[in-house]
C-alpha positions in Angstrom: -14.4 17.2 32.7 -11.2 18.9 33.8 -10.9 22.7 33.9 -8.5 24.3 31.6 -6.2 25.3 34.4 -6.1 21.7 35.8 -5.1 20.3 32.4 -2.3 22.9 32.1 -1.0 22.0 35.6 -1.1 18.3 34.8 0.8 18.7 31.5 3.3 21.0 33.3 3.9 18.3 35.9 4.4 15.5 33.4 6.8 17.7 31.4 8.9 18.4 34.5 9.3 14.7 35.1 10.7 14.1 31.5 14.4 14.1 30.8 15.8 16.6 28.2 16.3 13.7 25.8 12.7 12.5 26.2 11.4 16.1 25.6 13.6 16.4 22.5 12.3 13.1 21.2 8.7 14.1 21.9 9.1 17.4 20.1 10.8 15.7 17.1 7.9 13.2 16.8 5.3 16.0 17.0 7.2 18.0 14.4 7.5 15.1 12.0 3.8 14.2 12.4 2.7 17.8 11.7 5.1 18.0 8.7 3.7 14.9 7.2 0.1 16.1 7.8 0.9 19.4 6.1 2.6 17.8 3.1 -0.4 15.4 2.6 -2.8 18.3 2.8 -0.7 20.3 0.3 -0.9 17.4 -2.2 -4.7 17.1 -1.6 -5.2 20.8 -2.3 -3.0 20.6 -5.4 -5.1 17.8 -6.7 -8.3 19.8 -6.1 -6.8 22.8 -7.9 -5.9 20.6 -10.9 -9.4 19.2 -10.9 -10.9 22.7 -10.8 -8.6 23.8 -13.6 -9.8 20.8 -15.6 -13.4 21.9 -15.2 -12.5 25.5 -16.1 -10.7 24.2 -19.2 -13.8 22.1 -20.2 -16.0 25.2 -19.9 -13.7 27.8 -21.5 -11.6 25.7 -23.8 -8.3 26.7 -22.2 -6.6 26.0 -18.9 -5.2 28.5 -16.4 -1.4 28.5 -16.1 -0.6 26.8 -12.8 2.7 27.1 -11.1 4.9 24.0 -11.2 4.4 21.8 -8.2 7.9 20.6 -7.6 8.5 16.9 -7.1 10.4 17.7 -3.9 7.2 18.9 -2.3 5.5 15.5 -2.8 8.3 13.2 -1.9 6.8 12.5 1.6 3.7 11.0 -0.1 5.7 8.6 -2.3 5.0 5.0 -1.6 7.8 3.6 0.5 9.7 0.7 -1.0 11.0 -2.0 1.3 14.6 -1.3 2.2 17.4 -3.4 3.7 19.2 -0.4 5.0 21.4 0.3 1.9 20.5 1.6 -1.5 20.3 -0.9 -4.3 22.3 -0.1 -7.4 20.8 -3.2 -9.0 17.5 -1.7 -10.0 16.1 -2.8 -13.3 15.7 -0.4 -16.2 11.9 -0.8 -15.7 12.2 0.2 -12.0 14.1 3.4 -12.9 11.7 4.2 -15.7 8.7 3.7 -13.4 10.3 5.9 -10.6 11.3 8.7 -13.0 7.9 8.8 -14.8 6.1 8.7 -11.4 8.2 11.6 -10.1 7.4 13.6 -13.2 3.7 12.7 -13.0 3.5 13.8 -9.4 5.1 17.2 -10.4 2.0 18.0 -12.5 3.7 16.7 -15.7 5.7 19.9 -15.6 9.5 20.1 -15.4 11.4 18.5 -12.5 15.0 19.1 -11.7 17.6 16.3 -11.8 18.1 16.8 -8.1 14.4 16.3 -7.4 14.2 13.1 -9.5 17.4 11.8 -7.9 16.1 12.4 -4.4 12.8 10.7 -5.3 14.6 7.7 -6.7 16.9 7.5 -3.6 13.9 7.6 -1.2 12.4 4.6 -3.1 15.7 2.8 -2.6 17.4 3.2 -5.9 20.8 4.7 -6.7 20.7 8.3 -7.7 24.2 8.1 -9.2 23.4 5.8 -12.1 20.2 7.8 -12.7 21.8 10.8 -14.4 24.6 8.9 -16.0 22.6 6.1 -17.6 18.9 6.2 -17.2 17.8 9.8 -17.8 19.7 9.9 -21.2 18.1 6.5 -22.1 14.6 7.8 -21.4 15.3 10.9 -23.5 16.5 8.7 -26.4 13.4 6.6 -26.0 11.2 9.7 -26.2 9.6 9.1 -22.8 10.9 12.3 -21.3 12.4 15.5 -22.8 15.1 17.8 -21.6 13.8 21.4 -22.1 16.9 22.8 -20.3 20.1 21.8 -18.6 19.2 19.7 -15.5 15.5 19.8 -16.1 13.2 17.1 -17.4 9.6 16.8 -18.4 7.4 13.9 -19.4 6.2 13.5 -23.0 2.8 12.1 -24.1 4.6 8.9 -24.9 6.0 8.8 -21.4 2.4 9.3 -20.0 1.2 6.3 -22.0 4.2 4.2 -20.9 3.5 5.1 -17.2 -0.1 4.0 -17.6 1.0 0.7 -19.2 3.6 -0.1 -16.5 2.6 -2.6 -13.8 1.9 -1.0 -10.4 
């Protein structure tokens, strides 16, 4: 086993041999890995909090008010869709419905801003432009989501049932 001072000296020597570009890439990779770990842990903790709140509700008959968990905070854990390098504006209505409802479900069935939903859809490979022009109004008309305020959307109970019925 190496002494602590020996390890530091060896790391220092390796870092001196690296170019600035290599150091920058290494730091970026480390930052991205840590960011992903922290986001995943945040989602895990939020799910634990929801479960505890459910247990509390079953005991007391009412749930504690939890702060909204914004969809933007869970984007990193969204399943990645295969991408060809460009966004597809040819998504089916079902694909948009599934993405919007999944985004709202991940935000604790609370409200999500249009920008959060748009970013989520774009990360999955869809076009965010047609989202607010065509698909969100259609989902409101169908009763799957509601619009409690300008630029904010929430899933309805009908939307939750539709999400459960959609194929994975």
